[in-house]
C-alpha positions in Angstrom: 0.0 0.0 0.0 1.2 3.5 -0.7 1.9 5.8 2.2 0.2 9.0 3.2 1.7 12.0 1.6 2.3 10.1 -1.6 1.8 12.2 -4.7 -0.8 11.0 -7.1 -1.1 12.4 -10.6 -4.5 11.9 -12.2 -5.5 12.7 -15.8 -8.7 14.6 -16.5 -10.3 16.3 -19.4 -10.0 20.1 -19.3 -13.7 21.1 -19.6 -15.2 23.0 -16.7 -17.4 20.0 -15.8 -14.6 17.5 -16.0 -12.4 19.7 -13.8 -15.2 20.0 -11.2 -15.7 16.3 -11.2 -12.0 15.7 -10.9 -12.0 18.2 -8.0 -14.4 16.0 -6.1 -12.0 13.0 -6.4 -9.0 15.2 -5.5 -10.7 16.5 -2.4 -11.6 13.0 -1.2 -8.1 11.8 -1.6 -6.6 14.9 0.0 -8.9 14.3 3.0 -6.9 11.0 3.5 -3.5 12.9 3.3 -2.7 12.1 -0.4 -1.0 14.8 -2.4 -3.0 15.0 -5.7 -2.1 16.7 -8.9 -4.7 16.9 -11.7 -3.3 16.9 -15.2 -5.4 18.2 -18.0 -5.3 16.0 -21.2 -7.0 17.0 -24.4 -8.9 14.0 -25.9 -9.8 13.1 -29.4 -13.4 14.1 -28.5 -12.2 17.5 -27.5 -10.2 18.0 -30.7 -12.9 16.9 -33.1 -15.6 19.5 -32.5 -18.0 18.9 -35.3 -18.9 15.3 -34.5 -22.0 14.2 -32.6 -21.5 12.8 -29.2 -22.7 9.3 -30.0 -20.2 8.9 -32.8 -17.3 10.1 -30.7 -18.4 7.9 -27.7 -18.4 4.6 -29.5 -14.6 4.7 -30.0 -14.0 6.0 -26.5 -13.0 9.4 -27.8 -13.3 11.1 -24.4 -11.5 8.2 -22.6 -8.7 6.7 -24.6 -6.3 9.7 -24.5 -6.4 9.8 -20.7 -5.9 6.1 -20.2 -3.0 6.1 -22.6 -1.2 8.4 -20.1 -1.7 5.8 -17.4 -0.7 2.8 -19.6 2.6 4.6 -20.5 3.4 5.3 -16.8 3.3 9.0 -17.3 0.3 9.4 -14.9 -1.0 7.3 -12.1 -4.7 7.2 -12.9 -7.5 8.8 -14.9 -10.9 10.2 -14.0 -13.8 9.6 -16.4 -17.5 10.2 -16.7 -18.6 6.5 -16.6 -21.2 6.9 -19.4 -18.3 7.9 -21.8 -16.4 4.7 -21.1 -16.5 1.9 -23.7 -17.5 -1.4 -22.2 -14.2 -2.9 -23.3 -10.8 -1.5 -22.0 -7.2 -2.6 -22.0 -6.5 -5.7 -19.8 -3.7 -3.8 -17.9 -6.2 -1.2 -16.7 -8.8 -1.6 -14.0 -11.6 0.6 -12.7 -10.0 1.1 -9.3 -12.8 3.2 -7.9 -16.4 4.2 -8.6 -17.4 7.1 -6.2 -20.9 7.5 -5.0 -23.1 8.4 -7.9 -25.0 11.7 -8.3 -28.5 11.7 -9.9 -28.7 9.5 -12.9 -31.8 11.3 -14.3 -32.2 13.5 -17.3 -33.8 17.0 -17.1 -35.7 19.1 -19.6 -34.3 22.6 -19.6 -36.4 25.5 -21.1 -36.2 29.3 -20.9 -39.4 29.3 -18.7 -39.5 25.9 -17.0 -42.1 24.2 -19.2 -42.7 20.5 -18.8 -42.4 18.2 -21.8 -46.2 17.9 -22.3 -46.5 21.7 -22.3 -44.1 22.3 -25.2 -45.9 23.6 -28.3 -46.6 21.2 -31.1 -43.5 20.8 -33.3 -41.2 22.3 -30.7 -37.5 22.0 -31.3 -35.6 20.1 -28.7 -31.8 19.9 -28.7 -29.7 16.7 -27.9 -26.9 14.8 -29.6 -27.8 11.6 -27.7 -29.4 8.9 -29.8 -31.1 7.6 -26.6 -32.6 10.9 -25.7 -33.8 11.6 -29.2 -35.6 8.2 -29.4 -37.2 8.7 -26.0 -38.4 12.2 -26.9 -39.9 11.0 -30.2 -41.4 8.0 -28.5 -43.1 10.3 -26.0 -43.9 13.2 -28.4 -43.6 12.2 -32.1 -44.5 15.7 -33.2 -41.2 17.1 -31.8 -38.3 18.3 -33.9 -35.1 16.9 -32.3 -32.0 18.8 -33.5 -28.3 18.1 -32.7 -26.8 20.0 -29.8 -23.0 19.8 -29.2 -20.8 21.4 -26.6 -20.2 21.4 -22.9 -23.0 22.1 -20.4 -22.4 25.8 -20.4 -22.4 26.0 -24.2 -25.6 24.0 -24.5 -27.4 26.2 -22.0 -26.2 29.4 -23.8 -27.5 28.1 -27.1 -30.9 27.6 -25.5 -31.0 31.0 -23.7 -29.6 33.1 -26.5 -32.6 33.8 -28.7 -35.0 34.9 -26.0 -32.4 37.1 -24.3 -31.3 38.7 -27.5 -34.9 39.5 -28.4 -35.5 41.0 -25.0 -32.3 43.0 -25.3 -33.5 44.4 -28.6 -36.9 45.2 -27.3 -35.5 47.0 -24.3 -33.0 48.9 -26.4 -35.8 50.1 -28.8 -38.0 51.0 -25.8 -35.2 53.0 -24.2 -34.6 54.9 -27.5 -38.3 55.7 -27.7 -38.4 56.8 -24.1 -35.4 59.2 -24.7 -37.0 60.5 -27.9 -40.3 61.2 -26.0 -38.4 62.9 -23.2 -36.8 65.3 -25.8 -40.3 66.0 -27.2 -41.6 66.7 -23.7 -38.7 69.1 -23.0 -39.8 71.1 -26.0 -43.2 71.7 -24.5 -45.2 68.7 -25.8 -47.3 66.6 -23.5 -46.6 63.1 -25.0 -45.4 60.6 -22.4 -43.6 57.3 -22.8 -45.8 54.3 -22.1 -43.2 51.5 -22.3 -43.4 48.2 -20.4 -39.9 48.2 -18.9 -39.1 49.8 -15.5 -35.3 49.5 -15.7 -32.7 50.7 -18.1 -30.9 48.3 -20.5 -27.8 48.7 -18.4 -29.6 47.9 -15.1 -31.2 44.8 -16.7 -27.9 43.6 -18.1 -26.2 44.0 -14.7 -28.8 41.7 -13.1 -28.2 38.9 -15.6 -26.3 35.8 -14.5 -22.9 35.2 -16.1 -24.2 32.4 -18.4 -27.0 34.8 -19.6 -24.4 37.4 -20.4 -22.4 34.9 -22.5 -25.6 33.8 -24.2 -26.2 37.4 -25.3 -23.0 37.3 -27.4 -23.7 33.9 -29.0 -24.6 33.6 -32.6 -27.9 31.8 -33.0 -27.9 28.9 -35.5 -30.8 26.9 -34.2 -33.5 28.2 -31.9 -34.3 25.6 -29.3 -37.5 25.5 -27.3 -35.9 23.0 -24.9 -32.8 20.9 -24.4 -32.2 17.7 -22.5 -29.2 17.4 -20.1 -28.0 15.1 -17.4 -29.1 16.4 -14.0 -25.7 15.4 -12.5 -23.9 17.6 -15.1 -26.2 20.5 -14.5 -25.7 20.3 -10.7 -21.9 19.7 -10.9 -21.5 22.6 -13.3 -23.1 25.0 -10.8 -25.8 26.0 -13.3 -28.8 24.4 -11.7 -29.7 27.6 -9.8 -29.5 29.7 -13.0 -31.7 27.5 -15.3 -35.4 26.5 -15.4 -35.8 22.7 -15.7 -38.0 19.8 -14.8 -36.9 16.2 -14.2 -37.9 13.7 -16.9 -39.6 10.6 -15.4 -36.8 8.0 -15.2 -39.3 5.2 -15.9 -40.1 6.7 -19.3 -36.7 8.3 -19.9 -34.4 5.6 -18.6 -30.9 7.1 -18.2 -27.8 6.0 -20.0 -25.7 3.2 -18.4 -23.4 4.8 -15.8 -25.0 8.3 -16.1 -24.1 10.4 -13.1 -21.2 8.2 -12.0 -17.5 8.7 -12.2 -14.8 6.1 -12.7 -11.1 6.2 -11.7 -8.9 3.9 -13.8 -5.4 2.8 -12.9 -3.0 -0.1 -13.3 -3.7 -3.0 -11.0 -1.2 -2.1 -8.3 -1.0 -0.9 -4.7 -2.3 2.5 -5.7 -5.4 0.8 -7.2 -6.1 -0.6 -3.7 -5.7 2.8 -2.1 -8.0 4.4 -4.6 -10.6 1.7 -4.0 -10.4 2.0 -0.2 -10.7 5.8 -0.3 -13.1 6.4 -3.2 -15.1 3.3 -4.0 -18.9 3.2 -3.2 -19.9 -0.5 -3.2 -23.6 0.3 -3.9 -22.8 2.4 -6.9 -20.3 -0.2 -8.2 -23.0 -2.9 -8.1 -25.6 -0.7 -9.8 -23.3 0.6 -12.6 -21.9 -2.9 -13.1 -25.4 -4.2 -13.8 -26.0 -1.3 -16.2 -22.8 -1.8 -18.1 -23.1 -5.5 -18.2 -26.5 -5.2 -19.9 -25.1 -2.7 -22.3 -22.1 -4.9 -23.1 -24.3 -8.0 -23.7 -26.6 -6.1 -26.0 -23.6 -4.8 -27.9 -25.0 -1.4 -28.4 -22.1 0.7 -27.2 -22.9 4.3 -28.2 -24.4 3.2 -31.5 -27.9 2.3 -30.4 -30.5 4.1 -28.3 -30.3 2.2 -25.1 -31.2 3.2 -21.5 -30.3 1.1 -18.5 -30.8 2.1 -14.9 -30.2 0.0 -11.8 -31.0 0.7 -8.2 -30.3 -1.5 -5.2 -33.5 -2.2 -3.2 -32.9 -4.6 -0.3 -31.4 -7.8 -1.6 -32.4 -7.0 -5.2 -31.2 -4.7 -7.9 -34.2 -3.1 -9.6 -33.4 -2.6 -13.3 -35.2 -0.7 -16.0 -34.0 -1.3 -19.6 -35.2 0.4 -22.9 -33.9 -0.3 -26.4 -35.3 1.9 -29.2 -35.2 2.2 -32.9 -33.5 5.4 -33.8 -36.8 7.1 -34.7 -38.4 6.1 -31.4 -41.2 4.2 -33.0 -40.1 0.7 -31.8 -39.2 -0.1 -28.2 -38.2 -3.2 -26.3 -38.4 -2.6 -22.6 -38.1 -4.6 -19.4 -38.2 -4.1 -15.6 -36.7 -6.7 -13.4 -35.5 -7.3 -9.8 -32.2 -9.1 -10.0 -30.5 -10.7 -6.9 -27.6 -8.7 -5.6 -25.6 -11.8 -4.8 -25.2 -12.8 -8.5 -26.0 -9.5 -10.2 -23.6 -10.0 -13.1 -25.0 -13.3 -14.2 -28.5 -12.1 -13.8 -27.8 -9.0 -15.8 -26.4 -11.2 -18.6 -29.6 -13.3 -18.5 -31.8 -10.2 -18.7 -29.8 -9.0 -21.8 -30.2 -12.4 -23.4 -33.9 -12.2 -22.9 -34.1 -8.7 -24.4 -32.0 -9.8 -27.4 -34.5 -12.7 -28.1 -37.4 -10.2 -27.8 -36.0 -8.1 -30.7 -33.4 -5.9 -29.1 -30.7 -7.5 -31.2 -32.5 -6.4 -34.4 -32.8 -2.8 -33.2 -29.1 -2.7 -32.3 -28.1 -4.2 -35.7 -30.3 -1.7 -37.5 -28.6 1.1 -35.6 -25.2 -0.2 -36.7 -26.3 -0.3 -40.3 -27.5 3.3 -40.1 -24.0 4.5 -39.0 -21.8 5.9 -41.8 -19.1 3.4 -42.6 -16.2 5.8 -42.1 -17.3 6.4 -38.5 -16.5 2.8 -37.6 -12.9 3.3 -38.8 -12.2 6.4 -36.6 -9.5 6.0 -34.1 
Protein backbone atom coordinates (compact mmCIF):
# COMPACT_ATOMS: atom_id res chain seq x y z
CA UNK A 1 0.00 0.00 0.00
CA UNK A 2 1.16 3.54 -0.67
CA UNK A 3 1.88 5.80 2.25
CA UNK A 4 0.20 9.03 3.24
CA UNK A 5 1.69 12.04 1.56
CA UNK A 6 2.31 10.08 -1.62
CA UNK A 7 1.83 12.23 -4.68
CA UNK A 8 -0.82 10.96 -7.09
CA UNK A 9 -1.06 12.39 -10.60
CA UNK A 10 -4.48 11.92 -12.19
CA UNK A 11 -5.53 12.65 -15.78
CA UNK A 12 -8.70 14.59 -16.48
CA UNK A 13 -10.30 16.32 -19.42
CA UNK A 14 -9.99 20.10 -19.32
CA UNK A 15 -13.66 21.06 -19.60
CA UNK A 16 -15.18 22.96 -16.70
CA UNK A 17 -17.44 20.04 -15.79
CA UNK A 18 -14.62 17.49 -16.00
CA UNK A 19 -12.43 19.65 -13.76
CA UNK A 20 -15.23 20.03 -11.22
CA UNK A 21 -15.74 16.26 -11.19
CA UNK A 22 -12.02 15.68 -10.86
CA UNK A 23 -11.96 18.20 -8.03
CA UNK A 24 -14.38 16.00 -6.06
CA UNK A 25 -12.01 13.05 -6.43
CA UNK A 26 -9.00 15.21 -5.53
CA UNK A 27 -10.69 16.52 -2.38
CA UNK A 28 -11.64 13.01 -1.21
CA UNK A 29 -8.05 11.80 -1.62
CA UNK A 30 -6.58 14.88 0.04
CA UNK A 31 -8.86 14.26 3.03
CA UNK A 32 -6.88 11.04 3.45
CA UNK A 33 -3.55 12.86 3.27
CA UNK A 34 -2.71 12.10 -0.35
CA UNK A 35 -1.04 14.81 -2.40
CA UNK A 36 -2.97 15.04 -5.66
CA UNK A 37 -2.11 16.74 -8.94
CA UNK A 38 -4.72 16.94 -11.69
CA UNK A 39 -3.25 16.91 -15.19
CA UNK A 40 -5.45 18.17 -18.03
CA UNK A 41 -5.32 16.01 -21.16
CA UNK A 42 -6.96 16.98 -24.43
CA UNK A 43 -8.87 14.04 -25.86
CA UNK A 44 -9.85 13.11 -29.39
CA UNK A 45 -13.40 14.07 -28.49
CA UNK A 46 -12.25 17.55 -27.48
CA UNK A 47 -10.23 17.99 -30.66
CA UNK A 48 -12.95 16.89 -33.11
CA UNK A 49 -15.56 19.51 -32.46
CA UNK A 50 -17.99 18.87 -35.30
CA UNK A 51 -18.94 15.27 -34.51
CA UNK A 52 -22.03 14.19 -32.65
CA UNK A 53 -21.49 12.79 -29.18
CA UNK A 54 -22.70 9.27 -29.97
CA UNK A 55 -20.21 8.87 -32.82
CA UNK A 56 -17.33 10.07 -30.68
CA UNK A 57 -18.38 7.94 -27.75
CA UNK A 58 -18.42 4.62 -29.54
CA UNK A 59 -14.64 4.73 -30.01
CA UNK A 60 -13.99 6.01 -26.48
CA UNK A 61 -12.95 9.40 -27.81
CA UNK A 62 -13.26 11.07 -24.40
CA UNK A 63 -11.51 8.23 -22.58
CA UNK A 64 -8.67 6.70 -24.57
CA UNK A 65 -6.26 9.65 -24.49
CA UNK A 66 -6.44 9.78 -20.70
CA UNK A 67 -5.94 6.05 -20.23
CA UNK A 68 -2.96 6.07 -22.60
CA UNK A 69 -1.18 8.39 -20.15
CA UNK A 70 -1.74 5.80 -17.42
CA UNK A 71 -0.67 2.84 -19.56
CA UNK A 72 2.56 4.64 -20.49
CA UNK A 73 3.36 5.28 -16.84
CA UNK A 74 3.28 9.05 -17.32
CA UNK A 75 0.32 9.42 -14.94
CA UNK A 76 -0.99 7.30 -12.06
CA UNK A 77 -4.68 7.23 -12.89
CA UNK A 78 -7.48 8.83 -14.90
CA UNK A 79 -10.89 10.24 -13.96
CA UNK A 80 -13.77 9.61 -16.37
CA UNK A 81 -17.48 10.16 -16.67
CA UNK A 82 -18.58 6.54 -16.60
CA UNK A 83 -21.15 6.91 -19.37
CA UNK A 84 -18.33 7.93 -21.75
CA UNK A 85 -16.39 4.72 -21.12
CA UNK A 86 -16.47 1.91 -23.68
CA UNK A 87 -17.54 -1.44 -22.22
CA UNK A 88 -14.17 -2.87 -23.27
CA UNK A 89 -10.84 -1.53 -22.02
CA UNK A 90 -7.19 -2.64 -22.00
CA UNK A 91 -6.49 -5.66 -19.80
CA UNK A 92 -3.73 -3.80 -17.94
CA UNK A 93 -6.21 -1.18 -16.68
CA UNK A 94 -8.83 -1.65 -14.00
CA UNK A 95 -11.63 0.56 -12.73
CA UNK A 96 -10.02 1.06 -9.34
CA UNK A 97 -12.81 3.20 -7.88
CA UNK A 98 -16.37 4.24 -8.58
CA UNK A 99 -17.36 7.06 -6.19
CA UNK A 100 -20.94 7.50 -5.00
CA UNK A 101 -23.13 8.44 -7.93
CA UNK A 102 -25.00 11.72 -8.28
CA UNK A 103 -28.47 11.74 -9.85
CA UNK A 104 -28.71 9.51 -12.92
CA UNK A 105 -31.76 11.33 -14.29
CA UNK A 106 -32.21 13.53 -17.34
CA UNK A 107 -33.82 16.95 -17.13
CA UNK A 108 -35.69 19.10 -19.64
CA UNK A 109 -34.30 22.64 -19.64
CA UNK A 110 -36.39 25.47 -21.10
CA UNK A 111 -36.20 29.26 -20.90
CA UNK A 112 -39.35 29.31 -18.74
CA UNK A 113 -39.55 25.95 -16.96
CA UNK A 114 -42.11 24.22 -19.20
CA UNK A 115 -42.74 20.49 -18.81
CA UNK A 116 -42.42 18.19 -21.84
CA UNK A 117 -46.17 17.92 -22.29
CA UNK A 118 -46.49 21.72 -22.30
CA UNK A 119 -44.08 22.31 -25.19
CA UNK A 120 -45.90 23.58 -28.30
CA UNK A 121 -46.59 21.17 -31.14
CA UNK A 122 -43.53 20.77 -33.34
CA UNK A 123 -41.23 22.29 -30.71
CA UNK A 124 -37.49 22.03 -31.32
CA UNK A 125 -35.57 20.10 -28.67
CA UNK A 126 -31.78 19.87 -28.66
CA UNK A 127 -29.74 16.75 -27.90
CA UNK A 128 -26.95 14.78 -29.58
CA UNK A 129 -27.82 11.60 -27.68
CA UNK A 130 -29.45 8.87 -29.77
CA UNK A 131 -31.14 7.56 -26.64
CA UNK A 132 -32.64 10.91 -25.67
CA UNK A 133 -33.77 11.56 -29.23
CA UNK A 134 -35.56 8.20 -29.44
CA UNK A 135 -37.17 8.68 -26.02
CA UNK A 136 -38.37 12.18 -26.92
CA UNK A 137 -39.87 11.02 -30.21
CA UNK A 138 -41.45 8.00 -28.54
CA UNK A 139 -43.14 10.31 -26.04
CA UNK A 140 -43.86 13.22 -28.42
CA UNK A 141 -43.65 12.17 -32.10
CA UNK A 142 -44.47 15.74 -33.16
CA UNK A 143 -41.23 17.15 -31.77
CA UNK A 144 -38.32 18.26 -33.94
CA UNK A 145 -35.13 16.93 -32.35
CA UNK A 146 -32.02 18.78 -33.48
CA UNK A 147 -28.31 18.07 -32.74
CA UNK A 148 -26.76 19.97 -29.85
CA UNK A 149 -23.01 19.84 -29.20
CA UNK A 150 -20.80 21.43 -26.59
CA UNK A 151 -20.20 21.39 -22.86
CA UNK A 152 -23.03 22.06 -20.40
CA UNK A 153 -22.44 25.82 -20.43
CA UNK A 154 -22.39 25.99 -24.21
CA UNK A 155 -25.62 24.01 -24.54
CA UNK A 156 -27.37 26.20 -22.00
CA UNK A 157 -26.17 29.36 -23.75
CA UNK A 158 -27.53 28.08 -27.07
CA UNK A 159 -30.92 27.57 -25.45
CA UNK A 160 -31.04 30.96 -23.72
CA UNK A 161 -29.58 33.11 -26.50
CA UNK A 162 -32.63 33.78 -28.75
CA UNK A 163 -35.04 34.94 -26.01
CA UNK A 164 -32.40 37.06 -24.27
CA UNK A 165 -31.31 38.68 -27.51
CA UNK A 166 -34.93 39.47 -28.41
CA UNK A 167 -35.51 40.97 -24.98
CA UNK A 168 -32.34 43.04 -25.25
CA UNK A 169 -33.47 44.36 -28.62
CA UNK A 170 -36.94 45.18 -27.30
CA UNK A 171 -35.51 46.95 -24.26
CA UNK A 172 -33.03 48.90 -26.40
CA UNK A 173 -35.78 50.08 -28.77
CA UNK A 174 -38.02 50.98 -25.83
CA UNK A 175 -35.22 52.99 -24.24
CA UNK A 176 -34.62 54.87 -27.49
CA UNK A 177 -38.34 55.65 -27.70
CA UNK A 178 -38.40 56.83 -24.11
CA UNK A 179 -35.45 59.16 -24.67
CA UNK A 180 -37.04 60.52 -27.86
CA UNK A 181 -40.28 61.22 -26.00
CA UNK A 182 -38.38 62.93 -23.19
CA UNK A 183 -36.82 65.26 -25.76
CA UNK A 184 -40.25 66.01 -27.16
CA UNK A 185 -41.55 66.75 -23.66
CA UNK A 186 -38.69 69.14 -22.99
CA UNK A 187 -39.80 71.13 -26.03
CA UNK A 188 -43.21 71.71 -24.48
CA UNK A 189 -45.17 68.75 -25.82
CA UNK A 190 -47.26 66.60 -23.47
CA UNK A 191 -46.64 63.13 -24.97
CA UNK A 192 -45.36 60.63 -22.40
CA UNK A 193 -43.60 57.30 -22.84
CA UNK A 194 -45.81 54.30 -22.13
CA UNK A 195 -43.23 51.51 -22.33
CA UNK A 196 -43.37 48.21 -20.40
CA UNK A 197 -39.87 48.24 -18.90
CA UNK A 198 -39.10 49.80 -15.53
CA UNK A 199 -35.30 49.48 -15.74
CA UNK A 200 -32.67 50.72 -18.13
CA UNK A 201 -30.92 48.29 -20.46
CA UNK A 202 -27.77 48.67 -18.38
CA UNK A 203 -29.59 47.88 -15.12
CA UNK A 204 -31.24 44.85 -16.73
CA UNK A 205 -27.91 43.60 -18.08
CA UNK A 206 -26.20 44.05 -14.70
CA UNK A 207 -28.77 41.71 -13.11
CA UNK A 208 -28.15 38.88 -15.59
CA UNK A 209 -26.27 35.76 -14.52
CA UNK A 210 -22.88 35.20 -16.14
CA UNK A 211 -24.24 32.43 -18.36
CA UNK A 212 -27.00 34.75 -19.58
CA UNK A 213 -24.45 37.43 -20.45
CA UNK A 214 -22.44 34.92 -22.47
CA UNK A 215 -25.62 33.80 -24.21
CA UNK A 216 -26.21 37.40 -25.28
CA UNK A 217 -23.01 37.25 -27.35
CA UNK A 218 -23.67 33.86 -28.96
CA UNK A 219 -24.59 33.61 -32.63
CA UNK A 220 -27.92 31.77 -32.99
CA UNK A 221 -27.89 28.93 -35.52
CA UNK A 222 -30.80 26.86 -34.20
CA UNK A 223 -33.53 28.20 -31.94
CA UNK A 224 -34.32 25.55 -29.34
CA UNK A 225 -37.53 25.46 -27.33
CA UNK A 226 -35.87 23.04 -24.91
CA UNK A 227 -32.77 20.94 -24.42
CA UNK A 228 -32.16 17.71 -22.48
CA UNK A 229 -29.22 17.43 -20.10
CA UNK A 230 -28.04 15.07 -17.38
CA UNK A 231 -29.11 16.39 -13.99
CA UNK A 232 -25.72 15.44 -12.53
CA UNK A 233 -23.88 17.57 -15.08
CA UNK A 234 -26.22 20.49 -14.49
CA UNK A 235 -25.68 20.35 -10.74
CA UNK A 236 -21.94 19.70 -10.86
CA UNK A 237 -21.45 22.59 -13.28
CA UNK A 238 -23.10 24.98 -10.82
CA UNK A 239 -25.78 25.98 -13.33
CA UNK A 240 -28.80 24.37 -11.68
CA UNK A 241 -29.68 27.59 -9.84
CA UNK A 242 -29.54 29.69 -13.01
CA UNK A 243 -31.70 27.55 -15.30
CA UNK A 244 -35.35 26.51 -15.38
CA UNK A 245 -35.77 22.75 -15.66
CA UNK A 246 -37.98 19.78 -14.79
CA UNK A 247 -36.89 16.20 -14.18
CA UNK A 248 -37.93 13.73 -16.87
CA UNK A 249 -39.60 10.64 -15.36
CA UNK A 250 -36.83 8.00 -15.16
CA UNK A 251 -39.27 5.18 -15.90
CA UNK A 252 -40.13 6.72 -19.26
CA UNK A 253 -36.72 8.30 -19.92
CA UNK A 254 -34.40 5.56 -18.64
CA UNK A 255 -30.91 7.07 -18.22
CA UNK A 256 -27.76 5.98 -20.02
CA UNK A 257 -25.74 3.21 -18.35
CA UNK A 258 -23.41 4.79 -15.81
CA UNK A 259 -24.97 8.25 -16.07
CA UNK A 260 -24.13 10.43 -13.08
CA UNK A 261 -21.23 8.19 -12.02
CA UNK A 262 -17.47 8.72 -12.18
CA UNK A 263 -14.80 6.07 -12.67
CA UNK A 264 -11.13 6.22 -11.71
CA UNK A 265 -8.92 3.92 -13.76
CA UNK A 266 -5.38 2.82 -12.90
CA UNK A 267 -2.98 -0.06 -13.29
CA UNK A 268 -3.68 -3.03 -11.03
CA UNK A 269 -1.16 -2.14 -8.33
CA UNK A 270 -0.97 -0.89 -4.73
CA UNK A 271 -2.33 2.51 -5.75
CA UNK A 272 -5.43 0.84 -7.16
CA UNK A 273 -6.08 -0.64 -3.73
CA UNK A 274 -5.73 2.77 -2.09
CA UNK A 275 -8.04 4.40 -4.64
CA UNK A 276 -10.58 1.68 -4.01
CA UNK A 277 -10.37 2.03 -0.23
CA UNK A 278 -10.75 5.81 -0.25
CA UNK A 279 -13.14 6.41 -3.15
CA UNK A 280 -15.15 3.32 -4.01
CA UNK A 281 -18.87 3.23 -3.20
CA UNK A 282 -19.93 -0.45 -3.21
CA UNK A 283 -23.60 0.28 -3.90
CA UNK A 284 -22.80 2.44 -6.91
CA UNK A 285 -20.33 -0.18 -8.16
CA UNK A 286 -22.99 -2.89 -8.14
CA UNK A 287 -25.60 -0.68 -9.80
CA UNK A 288 -23.30 0.56 -12.56
CA UNK A 289 -21.86 -2.92 -13.10
CA UNK A 290 -25.37 -4.19 -13.80
CA UNK A 291 -26.02 -1.32 -16.21
CA UNK A 292 -22.77 -1.76 -18.11
CA UNK A 293 -23.12 -5.54 -18.20
CA UNK A 294 -26.52 -5.24 -19.88
CA UNK A 295 -25.08 -2.69 -22.33
CA UNK A 296 -22.08 -4.90 -23.15
CA UNK A 297 -24.25 -7.98 -23.66
CA UNK A 298 -26.61 -6.08 -25.97
CA UNK A 299 -23.58 -4.84 -27.92
CA UNK A 300 -25.03 -1.38 -28.37
CA UNK A 301 -22.13 0.74 -27.20
CA UNK A 302 -22.93 4.32 -28.18
CA UNK A 303 -24.41 3.24 -31.51
CA UNK A 304 -27.92 2.27 -30.42
CA UNK A 305 -30.50 4.13 -28.32
CA UNK A 306 -30.26 2.17 -25.06
CA UNK A 307 -31.20 3.18 -21.53
CA UNK A 308 -30.32 1.05 -18.50
CA UNK A 309 -30.79 2.11 -14.89
CA UNK A 310 -30.20 -0.05 -11.80
CA UNK A 311 -31.03 0.70 -8.17
CA UNK A 312 -30.35 -1.55 -5.19
CA UNK A 313 -33.49 -2.21 -3.18
CA UNK A 314 -32.87 -4.55 -0.27
CA UNK A 315 -31.44 -7.83 -1.57
CA UNK A 316 -32.36 -7.05 -5.18
CA UNK A 317 -31.22 -4.69 -7.90
CA UNK A 318 -34.21 -3.07 -9.57
CA UNK A 319 -33.39 -2.63 -13.27
CA UNK A 320 -35.17 -0.69 -16.03
CA UNK A 321 -34.02 -1.26 -19.63
CA UNK A 322 -35.16 0.36 -22.88
CA UNK A 323 -33.89 -0.34 -26.39
CA UNK A 324 -35.30 1.86 -29.17
CA UNK A 325 -35.22 2.18 -32.90
CA UNK A 326 -33.51 5.43 -33.83
CA UNK A 327 -36.81 7.13 -34.71
CA UNK A 328 -38.39 6.08 -31.42
CA UNK A 329 -41.25 4.17 -33.04
CA UNK A 330 -40.10 0.75 -31.80
CA UNK A 331 -39.23 -0.09 -28.22
CA UNK A 332 -38.17 -3.20 -26.35
CA UNK A 333 -38.40 -2.64 -22.58
CA UNK A 334 -38.10 -4.64 -19.39
CA UNK A 335 -38.23 -4.08 -15.64
CA UNK A 336 -36.69 -6.70 -13.39
CA UNK A 337 -35.52 -7.27 -9.82
CA UNK A 338 -32.18 -9.09 -9.95
CA UNK A 339 -30.50 -10.69 -6.93
CA UNK A 340 -27.56 -8.66 -5.64
CA UNK A 341 -25.56 -11.79 -4.82
CA UNK A 342 -25.21 -12.81 -8.49
CA UNK A 343 -26.00 -9.52 -10.20
CA UNK A 344 -23.58 -9.97 -13.12
CA UNK A 345 -24.95 -13.34 -14.20
CA UNK A 346 -28.52 -12.10 -13.75
CA UNK A 347 -27.79 -8.99 -15.83
CA UNK A 348 -26.43 -11.19 -18.63
CA UNK A 349 -29.60 -13.31 -18.53
CA UNK A 350 -31.76 -10.19 -18.74
CA UNK A 351 -29.80 -8.95 -21.76
CA UNK A 352 -30.18 -12.35 -23.45
CA UNK A 353 -33.94 -12.18 -22.92
CA UNK A 354 -34.06 -8.70 -24.44
CA UNK A 355 -32.01 -9.83 -27.45
CA UNK A 356 -34.46 -12.67 -28.08
CA UNK A 357 -37.40 -10.23 -27.85
CA UNK A 358 -36.02 -8.08 -30.66
CA UNK A 359 -33.37 -5.86 -29.07
CA UNK A 360 -30.66 -7.50 -31.20
CA UNK A 361 -32.46 -6.45 -34.38
CA UNK A 362 -32.78 -2.85 -33.18
CA UNK A 363 -29.08 -2.70 -32.30
CA UNK A 364 -28.10 -4.19 -35.66
CA UNK A 365 -30.35 -1.70 -37.49
CA UNK A 366 -28.62 1.14 -35.62
CA UNK A 367 -25.22 -0.21 -36.70
CA UNK A 368 -26.34 -0.30 -40.34
CA UNK A 369 -27.49 3.31 -40.10
CA UNK A 370 -24.03 4.49 -39.02
CA UNK A 371 -21.79 5.91 -41.78
CA UNK A 372 -19.09 3.36 -42.64
CA UNK A 373 -16.21 5.77 -42.12
CA UNK A 374 -17.26 6.39 -38.50
CA UNK A 375 -16.47 2.80 -37.65
CA UNK A 376 -12.90 3.34 -38.79
CA UNK A 377 -12.20 6.40 -36.65
CA UNK A 378 -9.49 6.00 -34.06
